[in-house]
C-alpha positions, 0 to 999 in steps of 0.5 A: 078168503070170502066166497060170494055168489053173483048173478054174473061174473066179469072182470069189473066184478072181480077187481073193478078198477083196482088194477088200473090204480095199481098201474098208475101208482107204479107209474107203469107206462112201459108195455114191457112191464111185468103183467099185473094179475087181475083174476082167474076164471074157471068154468064150464060154459054151455051157451054163448049169447052175443049182444050189444051195449053202450060199450060195444059188442059182448058175449055172455056165457051161460053155465057154471063159473068160478072167479078169483080176484087178486086177493084170493076171494072166490066168486061164483055165478051162472053167467060170465063175461070174459075179456078178449081174446078169451071170449072169442076162443070160448065162443069158437069152441062152443060153436064148433061142437058137433051136432050130437054134442050141442048141449055139452059144456066146454070147460076152461080156465084162464088167468087174466092180467094187464100191462100198460098200453101207452098208445094214443087213444087206448084205455091205458092198459091191455089184457093178457090171457093165459090158458091154464087148461085146454078148452075141452068138452065136459063129460060130467058122467065120466067125472061122476062114474070115476067117483063110484066103485066099479060094478062087480058082476058075477060071471054068467053061469055056463049053460047046461044042455037040455034035451031039446038040442038037435042031435049031431049028424054026419051031414048026410040026409037020412030018409027015403028017396021018392 
């Protein structure tokens, strides 16, 4: 299996039109056909930027991403484009971070497959997205501290009394009245 570094990760980069050829080769037109695996994408997203192209709206994610194609080849990239509804789910998770965690990454993992879509005017297939983990805020320091042995501190020494401590009294003031 090869490891590849890309500028951006997308379904097209992971598998191109191979899945479409597979559907055609099998003559699958029934939407109840078993899904054909396309890719697995695992990542840690920090940003989401909405944009527009000739193909419509898109969401570009920034962070660290790993993708695997159907042959098991590994691809890594600092940017990723996901299919719907995975992109919308991840963007919502990023947008709903509390203000104090706005720079925290959201971890996720998805398996993406396709099934035929014989509807008139469709592209001939539709994506299926399976979540592999619950999207959650990443805590890189927790992961790092888990790799380090706990800090062994000596117990604090008991404080020894000094001559400067006030003497104990019975609560009655001593002295003369004026």
